[in-house]
N, C-alpha and C positions, 0 to 999 in steps of 0.2 A: 260523849266527853262534858265536862262542866268547863263553863268558862264563869266568868266574874260578873255582875252585874253593873251597868252601868255609872251607878254609883258608888263603885269599888275605887279604894285608893291602893294606887300601887306606890308603894316606896321603893325609892328608885335613885341609882348610883352616877350620877355624872360622870361619864370619862373623862376627866379633865384632870392633868396636876396629881396622878398618880394615885385619884381618888379609889379607885376600885381596889386599891392594893393596901389602901392605908388601914390603920385597927379600926376596928368599928366604933370606936369612939371619938375617934377623929374623921369620920366620914362624912363626907357633905353629901346628905339625905334631900330627897324632893319627893313628896307626896300629890301624886298627879290621879287627877279622872280623865279618863279618854272620853274624847269627844266624840260620841255617835255619832252613825251613818246620816242619821236625818240633819243632826244640826250641823253635819260636815255639806251636805247638798244645802243646807243653807246659805251657809258662808259662803260656798262657788258661786249660788244665785246672785247673793249679795254684789261678791265680787263681778260679775259679768254684769250688772246692772249700773255697776258704778262704772268701769270704764266702757260703757257706752252712754252713758249718760254726762258723766264730766270729764275737764282737761286730764290728760295725764297725771300732770302732779297733783293735783285735787283728787284725783278717783285714787292713785298709791297711798294719799294721806288716807283717805276714807278707808283704804281696804285695812290700813295698818293698824289704824285706829280699833276696828272692827275684828283683828286677829288678838289685839293686846285685849280688848273683852273678854274674848272666846276663852285665852287662856287664862285670864286672872281669876275665871268663874273655874277653872278645872285645877287649880293650882291651890292644895289644900292646905299643903307647910313646906318650908323651904328651913331645915335646919342642919345645923353644922359648917354653913359656911359665913366666914367673918371677912365683913370687908371694912378696914380702917376706916375708925372714923364713925360711922355705922352704924355697929353694933357690936362694939369693942367687949360688951358685956356677957357676948356669946347668945344672946336671946333671937329668938326665929326674926327670918327678914320678913317683912312683908311685901307683898309682890311686887305693888311700886317701886319700892326700897331694891329687890333684885334685879327688875326692869332697869330702873335708872341707872343702878353702879356697877351689878356683875359685869365682869369681862364679855364680850358682844358675843361670844364663839358660846360661852354656856347658857346665855339667855337663847340663843339662838337653838342650840340642842333642846331647850327644854320648850321652847316652842312646837318643834319638829315632835319629839317624845308626847304631849297630848294629843298630838290629830294624827297619831298612829304608833299602833304598840310595837310596830317594827323596830322603832327605836329602842325600845326594849331590851334587855336579855331576856333568855329563857325563864331564868331564875327569878328575873323581874317581874317577869309577868303571870307567872306562880306566886310574887310577892314572897320570896324567899331572898333574904341577905344573908350574905355568908357570915357565918357568925352567930344568929340569929335564930329562934326558936321556931322561924316561916312566920311570924306574926303576920 
């Protein structure tokens, strides 16, 4: 069995607002690198230390900050999502723009997908988008 390296960018279609059924040129595509096990372990240890060290609200703030940093490093691109007033010209969104302005359920899905390829469809795990040549 062949698997992709940790630096491989998966092109994924978040399952919102009919995105997966849209025509290829109208789809919202996110390029993701999955967090490998050692990085996930380090994140888990950070979480445990934060909740053992800080008050609950401060610990959650620190954990959220660490998760955001981890996900930011693993999002290669955000293409095709247009947020009114932010990127009306269709340019790719930065992660910070996406995180601050996109609907929370989409941001949450991207965060979960980064942490686990189980969020991706079988076709996306093979890096195949419908209508593409398998990029």
